[in-house]
C-alpha positions in Angstrom: -23.3 -40.2 -8.0 -22.5 -37.5 -10.6 -19.1 -35.7 -10.6 -19.0 -32.1 -9.3 -20.1 -29.7 -12.1 -17.1 -27.4 -11.5 -14.1 -27.7 -13.8 -11.0 -28.6 -11.8 -8.5 -29.1 -14.5 -7.5 -28.1 -18.1 -5.7 -25.0 -16.7 -3.4 -24.8 -19.7 -6.4 -24.4 -22.0 -8.3 -21.9 -20.0 -5.2 -19.9 -18.9 -4.2 -19.5 -22.6 -7.6 -18.0 -23.3 -7.5 -15.8 -20.3 -4.0 -14.6 -21.1 -5.2 -13.4 -24.5 -8.0 -11.4 -22.9 -5.8 -9.9 -20.3 -3.1 -9.0 -22.8 -5.7 -7.2 -24.8 -6.9 -5.3 -21.7 -3.3 -4.3 -20.9 -3.1 -2.4 -24.2 -5.2 0.2 -22.4 -6.8 1.3 -25.6 -10.5 1.2 -24.5 -12.6 4.0 -23.0 -13.4 4.1 -19.4 -16.0 1.5 -18.3 -18.4 4.2 -17.2 -18.9 5.2 -20.9 -20.7 1.9 -21.6 -21.9 1.0 -18.1 -25.5 0.2 -19.1 -24.3 -2.4 -21.7 -22.0 -4.4 -19.4 -24.4 -4.1 -16.4 -27.3 -5.4 -18.5 -25.1 -8.3 -19.7 -24.1 -9.3 -16.2 -27.1 -8.5 -14.1 -29.7 -11.2 -13.5 -30.9 -13.7 -10.9 -28.8 -16.4 -9.5 -28.9 -19.3 -12.1 -30.5 -22.6 -11.1 -28.4 -24.5 -13.6 -24.8 -23.5 -14.2 -23.7 -22.1 -17.6 -20.4 -24.0 -17.6 -16.8 -22.8 -17.7 -16.8 -22.1 -21.4 -19.6 -19.5 -21.0 -18.1 -18.0 -17.9 -14.7 -17.6 -19.6 -16.3 -16.1 -22.6 -18.2 -13.6 -20.5 -15.1 -12.8 -18.5 -13.2 -12.1 -21.7 -15.9 -10.2 -23.5 -17.7 -8.3 -20.7 -15.8 -8.3 -17.4 -12.1 -7.8 -18.2 -12.6 -5.1 -20.9 -14.5 -3.1 -18.3 -11.9 -3.4 -15.5 -10.1 -0.8 -13.4 -8.0 2.1 -14.6 -5.5 1.5 -11.8 -3.1 -0.7 -13.8 -3.1 1.9 -16.6 0.3 3.7 -16.7 -1.5 6.9 -17.2 -3.1 6.4 -13.8 -1.1 7.9 -10.9 -3.9 8.4 -8.5 -3.3 5.6 -5.9 -0.3 4.1 -4.2 -1.4 0.7 -5.4 -0.9 -0.3 -9.0 -1.5 -3.1 -11.4 0.4 -6.3 -10.7 3.4 -7.3 -12.8 3.1 -10.5 -14.8 5.1 -12.6 -12.5 3.2 -11.3 -9.4 -0.1 -12.3 -11.0 1.2 -15.7 -12.0 2.8 -16.4 -8.6 -0.5 -15.5 -7.0 -2.3 -17.9 -9.3 0.3 -20.6 -8.6 -0.3 -20.3 -4.9 -4.1 -20.3 -5.2 -3.9 -23.7 -6.9 -0.8 -25.4 -5.4 -0.9 -24.0 -1.9 -4.2 -22.4 -1.0 -3.1 -22.0 2.6 0.3 -20.7 3.9 0.5 -23.6 6.4 2.3 -26.9 6.0 5.8 -28.0 5.3 5.8 -27.0 1.6 8.0 -24.9 -0.7 5.4 -22.2 -0.5 5.6 -22.1 3.3 9.4 -22.0 3.1 9.1 -18.9 0.8 7.1 -17.0 3.5 10.2 -16.9 5.7 12.7 -16.6 2.9 11.0 -13.6 1.3 10.5 -11.9 4.6 14.2 -12.3 5.2 14.9 -10.9 1.7 12.7 -7.8 2.4 14.4 -7.2 5.8 17.8 -7.3 4.2 16.8 -5.3 1.1 15.4 -2.5 3.3 18.2 -2.6 5.9 16.0 -3.3 8.8 17.5 -3.9 12.3 19.2 -7.2 12.7 17.0 -9.9 14.2 13.7 -8.4 13.1 11.1 -11.0 12.0 8.0 -10.5 10.0 4.6 -11.7 9.1 2.5 -11.1 6.0 -1.1 -9.7 6.1 -3.6 -8.2 3.6 -2.0 -4.7 3.4 -0.9 -1.6 5.3 -4.1 -1.4 7.4 -3.7 -4.8 9.0 0.1 -4.5 9.0 -0.1 -1.4 11.1 -2.7 -3.0 13.4 -0.4 -6.0 14.0 2.6 -3.7 14.8 0.5 -1.6 17.2 -0.9 -4.8 18.7 2.7 -5.7 19.6 3.2 -2.2 21.0 0.1 -2.4 23.1 1.2 -5.8 24.4 4.6 -4.6 25.5 3.3 -1.4 27.1 0.7 -3.1 29.3 3.0 -6.1 30.1 5.4 -3.6 31.6 2.8 -2.6 34.2 1.9 -6.2 34.9 -1.2 -6.5 32.6 -1.8 -8.9 29.7 -4.1 -6.8 27.5 -4.8 -9.6 25.0 -6.0 -11.9 27.8 -7.6 -9.4 30.3 -8.3 -6.3 28.2 -6.9 -2.8 28.8 -7.5 -1.1 32.1 -5.7 2.2 31.5 -5.9 4.9 28.9 -3.3 4.3 26.2 -1.5 7.0 24.1 -0.2 6.7 20.5 1.8 9.6 19.2 1.5 10.5 15.5 1.0 13.4 13.2 -2.0 14.6 11.2 -0.2 13.3 8.1 -0.1 9.7 9.5 -2.4 7.3 7.7 -5.9 7.3 9.1 -5.8 3.6 9.7 -3.5 4.3 12.7 -6.5 5.8 14.4 -8.6 2.8 13.4 -6.0 0.4 14.8 -6.2 2.2 18.1 -10.0 1.7 18.1 -9.7 -2.0 17.2 -7.1 -2.6 19.8 -9.4 -1.3 22.5 -7.3 1.8 23.1 -9.9 4.1 21.5 -9.6 6.5 18.6 -9.0 9.3 21.1 -5.8 7.5 22.2 -4.2 9.1 19.1 -2.2 12.2 20.2 -1.4 14.5 17.3 2.1 15.8 17.5 3.0 19.1 15.8 4.4 18.9 12.3 6.4 21.2 10.1 5.3 22.7 6.8 6.0 19.5 4.9 3.9 17.4 7.3 6.9 15.9 9.1 6.8 15.4 12.9 8.7 17.9 14.9 11.0 15.9 17.2 11.2 18.7 19.8 7.4 18.7 19.9 7.3 15.0 20.5 9.8 15.4 23.3 7.6 18.0 25.0 4.5 15.8 24.7 6.2 12.8 26.1 7.7 14.8 29.0 4.3 16.2 29.8 2.7 12.7 29.7 5.0 11.5 32.5 2.7 13.3 34.9 -0.6 12.1 33.4 -2.5 8.8 33.8 -2.0 8.0 30.1 0.2 5.0 29.2 2.5 5.7 26.3 2.0 2.8 23.8 3.8 3.8 20.6 5.4 6.6 18.6 4.4 6.4 14.9 6.8 7.9 12.3 6.2 8.1 8.6 8.6 6.9 6.0 6.6 8.4 3.2 3.3 10.1 4.0 0.3 9.2 1.9 -0.5 12.8 0.9 2.9 14.0 -0.2 5.5 11.3 0.4 7.3 13.2 3.2 9.7 11.3 5.5 9.9 12.1 9.2 13.2 12.6 10.9 13.5 8.9 11.9 16.8 9.3 13.7 15.7 12.1 15.9 12.3 10.7 16.6 13.6 7.2 17.2 16.2 8.5 19.7 13.5 10.3 21.6 11.2 7.3 21.7 14.1 5.1 22.9 15.0 7.6 25.6 11.4 7.5 26.9 11.2 3.8 26.6 8.3 3.9 24.1 7.8 1.6 21.2 9.0 3.2 17.9 6.9 2.2 14.9 7.8 3.2 11.3 5.0 3.2 8.8 6.8 2.6 5.5 3.9 1.0 3.7 4.5 3.2 0.7 7.9 4.8 1.2 10.2 2.2 2.7 11.6 1.1 -0.7 12.8 4.7 -1.0 15.8 3.6 0.9 17.0 2.1 -2.3 17.5 5.5 -3.9 21.0 6.6 -2.9 19.9 10.3 -2.9 17.4 9.5 -0.2 19.3 6.8 1.8 20.4 9.2 4.6 16.7 9.9 5.4 16.3 6.3 6.6 19.2 6.2 9.1 16.9 6.1 12.1 15.5 2.7 11.1 18.0 1.2 13.6 15.8 2.5 16.4 12.6 0.9 15.2 10.7 -1.7 17.2 8.4 -2.3 14.2 8.3 -1.5 10.5 5.7 -2.1 7.9 5.9 -2.2 4.1 3.4 -3.1 1.4 4.7 -5.2 -1.5 1.5 -4.4 -3.3 2.7 -0.9 -3.8 6.2 -0.3 -5.2 7.1 -4.0 -5.6 4.2 -4.6 -8.0 2.5 -7.4 -6.2 -1.3 -7.9 -6.6 -3.3 -6.0 -3.9 -3.5 -7.9 -0.7 0.1 -8.1 0.6 1.5 -6.1 3.5 4.4 -7.1 5.8 5.0 -6.3 9.5 8.5 -6.6 11.0 9.1 -6.5 14.8 12.1 -7.0 17.0 10.4 -9.5 19.2 7.8 -11.7 17.4 6.9 -13.4 20.7 5.1 -10.2 21.6 2.9 -10.7 18.5 2.3 -14.3 19.6 1.0 -13.2 23.0 -1.0 -10.4 21.5 -2.7 -12.4 18.7 -2.6 -16.1 19.7 -5.9 -17.8 19.2 -5.0 -20.8 21.4 -4.8 -24.3 20.0 -7.7 -26.0 18.3 -8.1 -29.8 18.3 -9.0 -29.9 14.6 -5.9 -27.9 13.6 -2.9 -28.0 15.9 -4.3 -31.2 17.4 -4.2 -32.9 14.1 -0.4 -32.4 13.8 2.2 -34.6 15.3 4.6 -33.5 18.0 7.5 -35.6 16.7 9.7 -35.4 13.6 7.6 -34.8 10.5 7.8 -37.0 7.4 4.8 -35.6 5.6 4.0 -32.0 4.7 0.8 -32.0 6.8 2.5 -33.4 9.9 3.1 -29.9 11.1 1.8 -26.4 10.4 5.3 -24.8 10.1 6.0 -21.3 11.4 2.7 -20.3 13.2 2.1 -17.2 11.3 -1.6 -17.3 12.3 -0.6 -16.6 15.8 1.4 -13.4 14.8 -1.6 -11.5 13.4 -5.3 -11.5 12.9 -5.7 -14.0 10.0 -6.0 -17.8 10.3 -6.8 -18.6 6.6 -4.3 -16.7 4.5 -2.8 -17.2 1.0 0.8 -18.0 0.2 1.9 -14.4 -0.1 5.6 -15.1 0.4 5.8 -16.9 -3.0 4.6 -13.8 -4.7 7.2 -11.6 -3.0 9.9 -14.1 -3.7 8.9 -14.2 -7.4 8.9 -10.4 -7.7 12.4 -10.1 -6.2 13.7 -13.2 -8.0 12.7 -11.8 -11.3 14.2 -8.3 -11.1 16.6 -8.5 -8.1 17.5 -5.7 -5.9 19.0 -3.7 -8.8 15.8 -3.9 -10.7 13.7 -2.6 -7.9 16.4 0.1 -7.2 16.1 1.3 -10.8 12.3 1.4 -10.5 12.3 3.5 -7.3 14.9 5.9 -8.7 12.9 6.3 -12.0 9.7 7.1 -10.1 11.4 9.5 -7.8 13.0 11.2 -10.8 9.5 11.4 -12.4 8.2 13.4 -9.4 11.3 15.6 -9.5 10.7 16.1 -13.3 7.1 17.2 -12.6 8.4 19.6 -9.9 11.0 21.1 -12.2 8.5 21.7 -15.0 6.0 23.2 -12.5 8.7 25.6 -11.1 9.6 26.7 -14.6 6.0 27.3 -15.7 4.3 30.7 -14.9 0.8 29.1 -14.8 1.7 26.3 -12.4 2.5 26.4 -8.7 4.4 23.8 -6.6 2.6 23.3 -3.3 5.1 20.9 -1.8 8.5 19.8 -3.1 8.7 16.0 -3.7 10.7 13.7 -1.5 9.7 10.3 -2.9 7.5 9.7 -6.0 4.7 12.1 -5.2 4.5 15.7 -6.4 1.8 18.1 -5.2 1.1 21.1 -7.5 -1.8 23.1 -9.0 -2.7 25.2 -12.0 -3.0 28.8 -11.1 -3.3 30.5 -14.4 -3.5 34.2 -13.8 -4.1 33.6 -10.1 -7.6 35.0 -10.0 -10.8 33.3 -8.9 -11.3 30.2 -6.7 -8.2 28.1 -7.5 -9.4 25.2 -5.4 -12.6 24.9 -7.5 -10.7 25.4 -10.7 -8.3 22.6 -9.9 -11.2 20.4 -8.8 -12.7 20.8 -12.3 -9.3 20.3 -14.0 -8.9 17.0 -12.1 -12.4 15.8 -13.1 -11.5 16.6 -16.8 -8.2 14.8 -16.5 -10.0 11.6 -15.4 -12.6 11.8 -18.1 -9.9 12.3 -20.8 -7.8 9.4 -19.5 -4.4 10.6 -20.6 -3.2 11.4 -17.1 -5.2 10.3 -14.1 -3.8 11.6 -10.8 -5.6 12.1 -7.5 -6.0 15.2 -5.4 -5.1 16.2 -1.9 -5.1 19.3 0.2 -1.9 21.0 1.2 -2.3 23.9 3.7 -5.9 24.5 2.5 -5.0 24.4 -1.2 -6.3 21.7 -3.5 -3.4 20.0 -5.1 -3.1 17.8 -8.2 -1.3 14.8 -6.8 0.4 12.3 -9.0 2.0 9.3 -7.3 4.3 7.2 -9.5 4.8 3.5 -8.4 3.7 1.3 -11.2 6.2 -0.8 -13.1 4.6 0.4 -16.4 5.1 4.1 -15.5 7.8 5.9 -17.5 9.1 9.5 -17.7 6.9 10.2 -20.6 3.9 9.7 -18.4 5.2 12.4 -16.0 5.6 14.9 -18.9 2.2 14.0 -20.3 0.6 14.8 -16.9 2.1 18.3 -16.8 1.0 18.9 -20.4 -2.5 17.8 -19.7 -2.9 20.0 -16.6 -1.6 23.0 -18.5 -3.8 22.5 -21.6 -6.9 21.6 -19.6 -6.3 24.4 -17.2 -6.0 26.9 -20.0 -9.1 25.7 -21.7 -11.1 25.9 -18.5 -9.8 29.4 -17.8 -11.2 30.4 -21.2 -14.5 29.0 -20.2 -14.3 25.9 -22.3 -15.9 22.9 -20.6 -16.2 20.2 -23.3 -12.7 18.8 -23.3 -13.3 15.3 -24.5 -13.6 16.0 -28.2 -11.4 13.9 -30.5 -8.1 15.6 -31.3 -8.5 18.3 -28.7 -5.3 19.4 -27.0 -3.1 16.7 -28.6 0.0 18.9 -29.0 2.8 19.4 -26.6 2.7 22.4 -24.3 5.8 24.0 -22.9 
């Protein structure tokens, strides 16, 4: 019998080689992968091999072909998404878990860190006392889990177990058009239907109007709809706006409706003293979500849901016991790490197999502490305000929405003539191709906005200034009719 052909050791050797290749990638001194796509695709494409090439060949190809043609997302010049490149300790802790604790179950140090890190997050973000959490793969699932608890509570109050018997009445989830689109998807997955989402009127910044919510809830008392949850935003995806959590939470409490706060992106904003008052209404929350893979710098794939009553999640998501799993564990006192599963996180969400995410969050917070994260959040918020200040001071730029958190929405308007949406679309495309500042776009009141979002640990104030400079220079060039903006040395000077 031959040994398995896969290498299962020598991590020190291969990690050292991988580290060199990754450090080289993190210099961000290579052109975009699309500039040489045919070369790396030809090198990688081919039929499934009958005989393996061995780890040495795989590692060489990773280092020479795959890694150099990776994503722009970790690049500090990239401010397009609310996810970012993992910090070093986040990547290393993820690797540690994948090797030493490939499942979050069992009485191990990794399992202990699931609960400890959730407790740290709850304390850090000043969540209501007694809230308990569960990790998932990100904000989409985190919101689904929270709304699953809301659905369970709403239907149990009318004598129905929706997880066991299904829903028999039309449910209602109250949110705004600025709420993340996964809220609507969660309603569909939970059997409430996408049309269960009731859009509440918002103000010019995209924030829910509390008085409008009150009117809708009052009107629904006389309908056959069952109020399931009110969803408030602690940082909208488009512009980073924060709803009036205190007013909305009080209305939800008065009507006896589950109050959910989507803080996937913006909850860490509570660490900025200038913004702290905007989070006062968290005390009303029945559930809160946050994504450590955003502002905390974790690798993508970590979201957290916190609820006041985790037993609701157990009733909503329990998979019932399996002989091969729970049946393999003892009921008595454990003296081996596999005698018990530990906290039954699998019954609080939709994942059975799940990595040890808590160790990653623990490592991130252990490395920099609350003060380190506070400094990062304040720096990024200040970057958005710096962009806004320069936009306000520049005759050729227009601020479309003042920043609350670390997102700023603006556009190049030049002399104000022509189709500004089309012009800014072309500017955005040129920015991406040039690679010196890579924001995204969104639409604010029908106007296309250049939308930088600063969350990466590598992002500094100079990147905010570089973005404004790029937009002005590229905008001016396009207004003159120049379209080839990728020439070496073009537009390298500072623009005021």
